[in-house]
N, CA, C and O atoms as a Tinker XYZ file with bonds, in Angstrom:
   396  protein
     1  N     51.059000   15.729000 -206.766000    73     2
     2  CA    50.714000   17.116000 -207.042000    64     1     3
     3  C     51.354000   18.014000 -205.984000    63     2     4     5
     4  O     51.370000   17.682000 -204.798000    81     3
     5  N     51.878000   19.146000 -206.427000    73     3     6
     6  CA    52.575000   20.063000 -205.532000    64     5     7
     7  C     51.585000   20.789000 -204.621000    63     6     8     9
     8  O     50.473000   21.126000 -205.028000    81     7
     9  N     52.012000   21.018000 -203.393000    73     7    10
    10  CA    51.177000   21.758000 -202.447000    64     9    11
    11  C     51.178000   23.239000 -202.815000    63    10    12    13
    12  O     51.987000   23.688000 -203.627000    81    11
    13  N     50.268000   23.987000 -202.211000    73    11    14
    14  CA    50.210000   25.429000 -202.454000    64    13    15
    15  C     51.535000   26.101000 -202.117000    63    14    16    17
    16  O     52.031000   26.944000 -202.865000    81    15
    17  N     52.093000   25.713000 -200.983000    73    15    18
    18  CA    53.354000   26.307000 -200.541000    64    17    19
    19  C     54.468000   26.001000 -201.544000    63    18    20    21
    20  O     55.290000   26.867000 -201.844000    81    19
    21  N     54.494000   24.772000 -202.060000    73    19    22
    22  CA    55.514000   24.398000 -203.042000    64    21    23
    23  C     55.356000   25.206000 -204.332000    63    22    24    25
    24  O     56.343000   25.664000 -204.907000    81    23
    25  N     54.109000   25.378000 -204.783000    73    23    26
    26  CA    53.859000   26.178000 -205.988000    64    25    27
    27  C     54.272000   27.626000 -205.763000    63    26    28    29
    28  O     54.896000   28.251000 -206.621000    81    27
    29  N     53.917000   28.141000 -204.606000    73    27    30
    30  CA    54.274000   29.515000 -204.257000    64    29    31
    31  C     55.793000   29.687000 -204.311000    63    30    32    33
    32  O     56.294000   30.632000 -204.921000    81    31
    33  N     56.517000   28.775000 -203.675000    73    31    34
    34  CA    57.979000   28.841000 -203.653000    64    33    35
    35  C     58.563000   28.697000 -205.051000    63    34    36    37
    36  O     59.498000   29.412000 -205.413000    81    35
    37  N     58.012000   27.769000 -205.844000    73    35    38
    38  CA    58.477000   27.556000 -207.211000    64    37    39
    39  C     58.338000   28.833000 -208.031000    63    38    40    41
    40  O     59.257000   29.221000 -208.752000    81    39
    41  N     57.170000   29.488000 -207.915000    73    39    42
    42  CA    56.945000   30.689000 -208.718000    64    41    43
    43  C     57.738000   31.880000 -208.197000    63    42    44    45
    44  O     58.113000   32.748000 -208.986000    81    43
    45  N     57.999000   31.950000 -206.926000    73    43    46
    46  CA    58.889000   33.001000 -206.422000    64    45    47
    47  C     60.271000   32.833000 -207.035000    63    46    48    49
    48  O     60.903000   33.802000 -207.455000    81    47
    49  N     60.726000   31.592000 -207.078000    73    47    50
    50  CA    62.039000   31.295000 -207.652000    64    49    51
    51  C     62.051000   31.625000 -209.147000    63    50    52    53
    52  O     63.002000   32.232000 -209.640000    81    51
    53  N     61.002000   31.227000 -209.866000    73    51    54
    54  CA    60.934000   31.503000 -211.303000    64    53    55
    55  C     60.930000   33.005000 -211.581000    63    54    56    57
    56  O     61.599000   33.466000 -212.506000    81    55
    57  N     60.180000   33.767000 -210.788000    73    55    58
    58  CA    60.141000   35.211000 -210.995000    64    57    59
    59  C     61.508000   35.852000 -210.732000    63    58    60    61
    60  O     61.888000   36.800000 -211.419000    81    59
    61  N     62.235000   35.350000 -209.756000    73    59    62
    62  CA    63.582000   35.848000 -209.493000    64    61    63
    63  C     64.504000   35.534000 -210.668000    63    62    64    65
    64  O     65.298000   36.375000 -211.091000    81    63
    65  N     64.389000   34.313000 -211.187000    73    63    66
    66  CA    65.210000   33.923000 -212.333000    64    65    67
    67  C     64.902000   34.804000 -213.542000    63    66    68    69
    68  O     65.810000   35.226000 -214.257000    81    67
    69  N     63.620000   35.076000 -213.766000    73    67    70
    70  CA    63.240000   35.938000 -214.885000    64    69    71
    71  C     63.826000   37.340000 -214.702000    63    70    72    73
    72  O     64.393000   37.898000 -215.642000    81    71
    73  N     63.694000   37.914000 -213.501000    73    71    74
    74  CA    64.213000   39.260000 -213.263000    64    73    75
    75  C     65.718000   39.329000 -213.473000    63    74    76    77
    76  O     66.231000   40.329000 -213.975000    81    75
    77  N     66.426000   38.276000 -213.095000    73    75    78
    78  CA    67.880000   38.246000 -213.249000    64    77    79
    79  C     68.297000   38.019000 -214.698000    63    78    80    81
    80  O     69.436000   38.303000 -215.069000    81    79
    81  N     67.382000   37.511000 -215.515000    73    79    82
    82  CA    67.718000   37.193000 -216.904000    64    81    83
    83  C     67.813000   38.428000 -217.792000    63    82    84    85
    84  O     68.481000   38.388000 -218.825000    81    83
    85  N     67.165000   39.514000 -217.416000    73    83    86
    86  CA    67.107000   40.741000 -218.216000    64    85    87
    87  C     66.376000   40.537000 -219.544000    63    86    88    89
    88  O     66.499000   41.362000 -220.449000    81    87
    89  N     65.618000   39.446000 -219.669000    73    87    90
    90  CA    64.804000   39.195000 -220.861000    64    89    91
    91  C     63.396000   39.715000 -220.631000    63    90    92    93
    92  O     62.976000   39.939000 -219.496000    81    91
    93  N     62.678000   39.902000 -221.726000    73    91    94
    94  CA    61.265000   40.224000 -221.575000    64    93    95
    95  C     60.581000   38.990000 -220.990000    63    94    96    97
    96  O     61.076000   37.871000 -221.123000    81    95
    97  N     59.449000   39.207000 -220.346000    73    95    98
    98  CA    58.731000   38.091000 -219.736000    64    97    99
    99  C     58.311000   37.069000 -220.791000    63    98   100   101
   100  O     58.420000   35.862000 -220.572000    81    99
   101  N     57.833000   37.553000 -221.928000    73    99   102
   102  CA    57.377000   36.653000 -222.977000    64   101   103
   103  C     58.527000   35.801000 -223.519000    63   102   104   105
   104  O     58.372000   34.595000 -223.714000    81   103
   105  N     59.669000   36.422000 -223.760000    73   103   106
   106  CA    60.842000   35.696000 -224.266000    64   105   107
   107  C     61.306000   34.670000 -223.233000    63   106   108   109
   108  O     61.610000   33.532000 -223.589000    81   107
   109  N     61.362000   35.056000 -221.968000    73   107   110
   110  CA    61.802000   34.145000 -220.918000    64   109   111
   111  C     60.865000   32.939000 -220.827000    63   110   112   113
   112  O     61.316000   31.801000 -220.697000    81   111
   113  N     59.565000   33.199000 -220.897000    73   111   114
   114  CA    58.579000   32.112000 -220.838000    64   113   115
   115  C     58.754000   31.151000 -222.006000    63   114   116   117
   116  O     58.663000   29.936000 -221.833000    81   115
   117  N     59.005000   31.694000 -223.193000    73   115   118
   118  CA    59.221000   30.839000 -224.359000    64   117   119
   119  C     60.432000   29.936000 -224.152000    63   118   120   121
   120  O     60.380000   28.743000 -224.448000    81   119
   121  N     61.521000   30.510000 -223.642000    73   119   122
   122  CA    62.748000   29.735000 -223.420000    64   121   123
   123  C     62.587000   28.689000 -222.318000    63   122   124   125
   124  O     63.232000   27.641000 -222.345000    81   123
   125  N     61.718000   28.986000 -221.350000    73   123   126
   126  CA    61.495000   28.054000 -220.238000    64   125   127
   127  C     60.343000   27.082000 -220.513000    63   126   128   129
   128  O     60.060000   26.192000 -219.712000    81   127
   129  N     59.680000   27.273000 -221.669000    73   127   130
   130  CA    58.515000   26.458000 -222.026000    64   129   131
   131  C     57.415000   26.576000 -220.963000    63   130   132   133
   132  O     56.832000   25.589000 -220.514000    81   131
   133  N     57.165000   27.830000 -220.587000    73   131   134
   134  CA    56.151000   28.140000 -219.586000    64   133   135
   135  C     55.086000   29.003000 -220.244000    63   134   136   137
   136  O     55.408000   29.903000 -221.020000    81   135
   137  N     53.842000   28.740000 -219.947000    73   135   138
   138  CA    52.741000   29.535000 -220.479000    64   137   139
   139  C     52.872000   30.977000 -219.991000    63   138   140   141
   140  O     53.030000   31.229000 -218.797000    81   139
   141  N     52.804000   31.913000 -220.926000    73   139   142
   142  CA    52.894000   33.326000 -220.570000    64   141   143
   143  C     51.719000   33.749000 -219.685000    63   142   144   145
   144  O     51.883000   34.556000 -218.770000    81   143
   145  N     50.542000   33.203000 -219.963000    73   143   146
   146  CA    49.359000   33.521000 -219.149000    64   145   147
   147  C     49.551000   33.051000 -217.711000    63   146   148   149
   148  O     49.188000   33.757000 -216.770000    81   147
   149  N     50.120000   31.867000 -217.543000    73   147   150
   150  CA    50.388000   31.345000 -216.202000    64   149   151
   151  C     51.427000   32.208000 -215.496000    63   150   152   153
   152  O     51.302000   32.503000 -214.307000    81   151
   153  N     52.447000   32.606000 -216.239000    73   151   154
   154  CA    53.466000   33.496000 -215.690000    64   153   155
   155  C     52.829000   34.788000 -215.177000    63   154   156   157
   156  O     53.101000   35.227000 -214.059000    81   155
   157  N     51.970000   35.394000 -216.019000    73   155   158
   158  CA    51.315000   36.653000 -215.637000    64   157   159
   159  C     50.430000   36.468000 -214.407000    63   158   160   161
   160  O     50.377000   37.335000 -213.536000    81   159
   161  N     49.736000   35.329000 -214.343000    73   159   162
   162  CA    48.895000   35.037000 -213.187000    64   161   163
   163  C     49.738000   35.029000 -211.909000    63   162   164   165
   164  O     49.388000   35.689000 -210.931000    81   163
   165  N     50.840000   34.289000 -211.918000    73   163   166
   166  CA    51.667000   34.173000 -210.718000    64   165   167
   167  C     52.381000   35.476000 -210.392000    63   166   168   169
   168  O     52.553000   35.814000 -209.221000    81   167
   169  N     52.792000   36.200000 -211.407000    73   167   170
   170  CA    53.448000   37.494000 -211.164000    64   169   171
   171  C     52.469000   38.425000 -210.452000    63   170   172   173
   172  O     52.830000   39.099000 -209.487000    81   171
   173  N     51.244000   38.453000 -210.932000    73   171   174
   174  CA    50.221000   39.292000 -210.306000    64   173   175
   175  C     49.897000   38.804000 -208.897000    63   174   176   177
   176  O     49.779000   39.599000 -207.964000    81   175
   177  N     49.755000   37.496000 -208.756000    73   175   178
   178  CA    49.394000   36.911000 -207.461000    64   177   179
   179  C     50.463000   37.197000 -206.399000    63   178   180   181
   180  O     50.138000   37.515000 -205.255000    81   179
   181  N     51.713000   37.085000 -206.777000    73   179   182
   182  CA    52.791000   37.264000 -205.803000    64   181   183
   183  C     53.122000   38.728000 -205.550000    63   182   184   185
   184  O     53.754000   39.045000 -204.542000    81   183
   185  N     52.713000   39.622000 -206.434000    73   183   186
   186  CA    52.994000   41.038000 -206.229000    64   185   187
   187  C     51.832000   41.778000 -205.592000    63   186   188   189
   188  O     51.982000   42.941000 -205.217000    81   187
   189  N     50.682000   41.140000 -205.460000    73   187   190
   190  CA    49.511000   41.773000 -204.863000    64   189   191
   191  C     49.600000   41.657000 -203.344000    63   190   192   193
   192  O     49.728000   40.550000 -202.820000    81   191
   193  N     49.535000   42.781000 -202.629000    73   191   194
   194  CA    49.607000   42.702000 -201.172000    64   193   195
   195  C     48.386000   41.983000 -200.599000    63   194   196   197
   196  O     47.291000   42.046000 -201.158000    81   195
   197  N     48.592000   41.316000 -199.501000    73   195   198
   198  CA    47.487000   40.639000 -198.831000    64   197   199
   199  C     46.565000   41.681000 -198.241000    63   198   200   201
   200  O     46.997000   42.572000 -197.509000    81   199
   201  N     45.306000   41.563000 -198.563000    73   199   202
   202  CA    44.335000   42.542000 -198.075000    64   201   203
   203  C     43.906000   42.128000 -196.677000    63   202   204   205
   204  O     43.492000   40.990000 -196.456000    81   203
   205  N     44.008000   43.046000 -195.749000    73   203   206
   206  CA    43.686000   42.748000 -194.361000    64   205   207
   207  C     42.205000   42.852000 -194.066000    63   206   208   209
   208  O     41.775000   42.514000 -192.963000    81   207
   209  N     41.432000   43.300000 -195.000000    73   207   210
   210  CA    39.998000   43.420000 -194.783000    64   209   211
   211  C     39.536000   44.847000 -194.945000    63   210   212   213
   212  O     40.314000   45.791000 -194.801000    81   211
   213  N     38.317000   44.986000 -195.232000    73   211   214
   214  CA    37.716000   46.295000 -195.419000    64   213   215
   215  C     37.075000   46.708000 -194.105000    63   214   216   217
   216  O     36.402000   45.908000 -193.456000    81   215
   217  N     37.285000   47.943000 -193.721000    73   215   218
   218  CA    36.724000   48.440000 -192.472000    64   217   219
   219  C     35.664000   49.489000 -192.799000    63   218   220   221
   220  O     35.935000   50.468000 -193.495000    81   219
   221  N     34.479000   49.272000 -192.297000    73   219   222
   222  CA    33.422000   50.258000 -192.424000    64   221   223
   223  C     33.252000   50.893000 -191.057000    63   222   224   225
   224  O     33.157000   50.203000 -190.042000    81   223
   225  N     33.214000   52.205000 -191.048000    73   223   226
   226  CA    33.133000   52.915000 -189.788000    64   225   227
   227  C     32.128000   54.051000 -189.930000    63   226   228   229
   228  O     32.160000   54.802000 -190.905000    81   227
   229  N     31.262000   54.168000 -188.978000    73   227   230
   230  CA    30.281000   55.249000 -189.005000    64   229   231
   231  C     30.986000   56.559000 -188.694000    63   230   232   233
   232  O     31.749000   56.656000 -187.733000    81   231
   233  N     30.723000   57.563000 -189.516000    73   231   234
   234  CA    31.313000   58.876000 -189.270000    64   233   235
   235  C     30.533000   59.565000 -188.163000    63   234   236   237
   236  O     29.309000   59.667000 -188.240000    81   235
   237  N     31.221000   60.035000 -187.141000    73   235   238
   238  CA    30.575000   60.625000 -185.968000    64   237   239
   239  C     30.134000   62.071000 -186.207000    63   238   240   241
   240  O     29.139000   62.529000 -185.646000    81   239
   241  N     30.891000   62.781000 -187.048000    73   239   242
   242  CA    30.604000   64.187000 -187.282000    64   241   243
   243  C     29.658000   64.342000 -188.467000    63   242   244   245
   244  O     29.763000   63.594000 -189.439000    81   243
   245  N     28.749000   65.287000 -188.403000    73   243   246
   246  CA    27.926000   65.549000 -189.585000    64   245   247
   247  C     28.823000   66.013000 -190.723000    63   246   248   249
   248  O     29.712000   66.840000 -190.519000    81   247
   249  N     28.595000   65.492000 -191.902000    73   247   250
   250  CA    29.460000   65.794000 -193.022000    64   249   251
   251  C     28.686000   65.682000 -194.319000    63   250   252   253
   252  O     27.679000   64.979000 -194.397000    81   251
   253  N     29.164000   66.381000 -195.336000    73   251   254
   254  CA    28.556000   66.240000 -196.649000    64   253   255
   255  C     29.101000   65.009000 -197.363000    63   254   256   257
   256  O     28.622000   64.656000 -198.441000    81   255
   257  N     30.101000   64.349000 -196.770000    73   255   258
   258  CA    30.685000   63.152000 -197.357000    64   257   259
   259  C     29.759000   61.971000 -197.124000    63   258   260   261
   260  O     29.385000   61.677000 -195.988000    81   259
   261  N     29.398000   61.303000 -198.192000    73   259   262
   262  CA    28.506000   60.161000 -198.087000    64   261   263
   263  C     29.270000   58.886000 -197.764000    63   262   264   265
   264  O     28.773000   58.031000 -197.031000    81   263
   265  N     30.489000   58.752000 -198.315000    73   263   266
   266  CA    31.264000   57.515000 -198.152000    64   265   267
   267  C     32.732000   57.866000 -197.930000    63   266   268   269
   268  O     33.258000   58.806000 -198.525000    81   267
   269  N     33.379000   57.095000 -197.065000    73   267   270
   270  CA    34.824000   57.204000 -196.879000    64   269   271
   271  C     35.407000   55.820000 -197.115000    63   270   272   273
   272  O     35.008000   54.859000 -196.458000    81   271
   273  N     36.358000   55.709000 -198.055000    73   271   274
   274  CA    37.051000   54.448000 -198.317000    64   273   275
   275  C     38.476000   54.568000 -197.803000    63   274   276   277
   276  O     39.119000   55.604000 -197.976000    81   275
   277  N     38.975000   53.498000 -197.166000    73   275   278
   278  CA    40.354000   53.503000 -196.657000    64   277   279
   279  C     41.104000   52.325000 -197.236000    63   278   280   281
   280  O     40.577000   51.216000 -197.328000    81   279
   281  N     42.353000   52.582000 -197.629000    73   279   282
   282  CA    43.247000   51.530000 -198.113000    64   281   283
   283  C     44.594000   51.828000 -197.493000    63   282   284   285
   284  O     45.328000   52.690000 -197.977000    81   283
   285  N     44.928000   51.119000 -196.417000    73   283   286
   286  CA    46.147000   51.442000 -195.685000    64   285   287
   287  C     46.034000   52.842000 -195.120000    63   286   288   289
   288  O     45.102000   53.146000 -194.375000    81   287
   289  N     46.978000   53.690000 -195.471000    73   287   290
   290  CA    46.964000   55.071000 -195.007000    64   289   291
   291  C     46.154000   55.988000 -195.930000    63   290   292   293
   292  O     45.873000   57.135000 -195.581000    81   291
   293  N     45.784000   55.481000 -197.100000    73   291   294
   294  CA    45.038000   56.304000 -198.063000    64   293   295
   295  C     43.564000   56.370000 -197.680000    63   294   296   297
   296  O     42.983000   55.381000 -197.233000    81   295
   297  N     42.972000   57.536000 -197.860000    73   295   298
   298  CA    41.546000   57.724000 -197.601000    64   297   299
   299  C     40.930000   58.407000 -198.802000    63   298   300   301
   300  O     41.518000   59.317000 -199.388000    81   299
   301  N     39.757000   57.966000 -199.156000    73   299   302
   302  CA    39.040000   58.528000 -200.287000    64   301   303
   303  C     37.648000   58.905000 -199.812000    63   302   304   305
   304  O     36.891000   58.054000 -199.344000    81   303
   305  N     37.314000   60.183000 -199.933000    73   303   306
   306  CA    36.013000   60.665000 -199.503000    64   305   307
   307  C     35.134000   60.884000 -200.733000    63   306   308   309
   308  O     35.553000   61.524000 -201.697000    81   307
   309  N     33.932000   60.356000 -200.694000    73   307   310
   310  CA    33.009000   60.474000 -201.822000    64   309   311
   311  C     31.754000   61.219000 -201.385000    63   310   312   313
   312  O     31.118000   60.860000 -200.395000    81   311
   313  N     31.411000   62.249000 -202.126000    73   311   314
   314  CA    30.167000   62.960000 -201.844000    64   313   315
   315  C     29.014000   62.160000 -202.444000    63   314   316   317
   316  O     29.234000   61.199000 -203.182000    81   315
   317  N     27.811000   62.553000 -202.130000    73   315   318
   318  CA    26.642000   61.819000 -202.614000    64   317   319
   319  C     26.538000   61.826000 -204.134000    63   318   320   321
   320  O     25.960000   60.910000 -204.719000    81   319
   321  N     27.083000   62.837000 -204.768000    73   319   322
   322  CA    26.983000   62.930000 -206.225000    64   321   323
   323  C     28.330000   62.666000 -206.906000    63   322   324   325
   324  O     28.651000   63.302000 -207.909000    81   323
   325  N     29.132000   61.714000 -206.355000    73   323   326
   326  CA    30.454000   61.435000 -206.901000    64   325   327
   327  C     30.358000   60.894000 -208.330000    63   326   328   329
   328  O     29.341000   60.342000 -208.750000    81   327
   329  N     31.474000   61.080000 -209.062000    73   327   330
   330  CA    31.574000   60.621000 -210.448000    64   329   331
   331  C     32.133000   59.188000 -210.463000    63   330   332   333
   332  O     33.237000   58.945000 -209.975000    81   331
   333  N     31.375000   58.256000 -211.017000    73   331   334
   334  CA    31.770000   56.843000 -211.007000    64   333   335
   335  C     33.076000   56.627000 -211.772000    63   334   336   337
   336  O     33.909000   55.831000 -211.338000    81   335
   337  N     33.274000   57.308000 -212.884000    73   335   338
   338  CA    34.495000   57.137000 -213.668000    64   337   339
   339  C     35.726000   57.534000 -212.852000    63   338   340   341
   340  O     36.761000   56.870000 -212.915000    81   339
   341  N     35.609000   58.613000 -212.094000    73   339   342
   342  CA    36.720000   59.047000 -211.246000    64   341   343
   343  C     36.980000   58.033000 -210.136000    63   342   344   345
   344  O     38.135000   57.747000 -209.819000    81   343
   345  N     35.923000   57.489000 -209.543000    73   343   346
   346  CA    36.084000   56.466000 -208.516000    64   345   347
   347  C     36.803000   55.244000 -209.085000    63   346   348   349
   348  O     37.701000   54.701000 -208.442000    81   347
   349  N     36.422000   54.812000 -210.269000    73   347   350
   350  CA    37.076000   53.652000 -210.898000    64   349   351
   351  C     38.566000   53.907000 -211.087000    63   350   352   353
   352  O     39.382000   53.025000 -210.822000    81   351
   353  N     38.928000   55.098000 -211.539000    73   351   354
   354  CA    40.340000   55.439000 -211.719000    64   353   355
   355  C     41.077000   55.421000 -210.380000    63   354   356   357
   356  O     42.198000   54.919000 -210.297000    81   355
   357  N     40.460000   55.960000 -209.346000    73   355   358
   358  CA    41.079000   55.958000 -208.010000    64   357   359
   359  C     41.296000   54.533000 -207.507000    63   358   360   361
   360  O     42.350000   54.228000 -206.949000    81   359
   361  N     40.320000   53.671000 -207.697000    73   359   362
   362  CA    40.444000   52.288000 -207.228000    64   361   363
   363  C     41.540000   51.547000 -207.979000    63   362   364   365
   364  O     42.248000   50.731000 -207.389000    81   363
   365  N     41.689000   51.816000 -209.261000    73   363   366
   366  CA    42.769000   51.189000 -210.040000    64   365   367
   367  C     44.120000   51.600000 -209.460000    63   366   368   369
   368  O     45.006000   50.762000 -209.294000    81   367
   369  N     44.278000   52.874000 -209.154000    73   367   370
   370  CA    45.545000   53.365000 -208.570000    64   369   371
   371  C     45.770000   52.744000 -207.206000    63   370   372   373
   372  O     46.884000   52.319000 -206.901000    81   371
   373  N     44.735000   52.682000 -206.378000    73   371   374
   374  CA    44.883000   52.112000 -205.033000    64   373   375
   375  C     45.254000   50.636000 -205.082000    63   374   376   377
   376  O     45.991000   50.163000 -204.217000    81   375
   377  N     44.764000   49.905000 -206.065000    73   375   378
   378  CA    45.121000   48.484000 -206.197000    64   377   379
   379  C     46.593000   48.314000 -206.498000    63   378   380   381
   380  O     47.196000   47.312000 -206.112000    81   379
   381  N     47.182000   49.285000 -207.185000    73   379   382
   382  CA    48.605000   49.198000 -207.561000    64   381   383
   383  C     49.527000   49.540000 -206.402000    63   382   384   385
   384  O     50.692000   49.145000 -206.393000    81   383
   385  N     49.014000   50.265000 -205.436000    73   383   386
   386  CA    49.824000   50.701000 -204.294000    64   385   387
   387  C     50.102000   49.499000 -203.402000    63   386   388   389
   388  O     49.184000   48.767000 -203.031000    81   387
   389  N     51.351000   49.302000 -203.066000    73   387   390
   390  CA    51.696000   48.222000 -202.150000    64   389   391
   391  C     51.949000   48.809000 -200.781000    63   390   392   393
   392  O     52.918000   49.537000 -200.565000    81   391
   393  N     51.066000   48.484000 -199.865000    73   391   394
   394  CA    51.149000   49.050000 -198.519000    64   393   395
   395  C     52.166000   48.310000 -197.692000    63   394   396
   396  O     52.375000   48.645000 -196.526000    81   395
């Protein structure tokens, strides 16, 4: 059985081959006899930045902001009555950002 590092290297190579092929991912997977779901898993896994951890910090100044979220250089301030739908949209965008 291949080690994690070997699988990682294999999928990096496969993703490079796919990008150079100029084919759609689904077509390339069919030609390579590779599961499209597995391809999508590895593409997502290898393109997701490593998260360094979440930092919680007490705000020293009095503020109407109830929560501050940080993702790299991005900061998101949430008031006590924030809209959950808007927060969900912001988090989706922040996940796509590669720091």
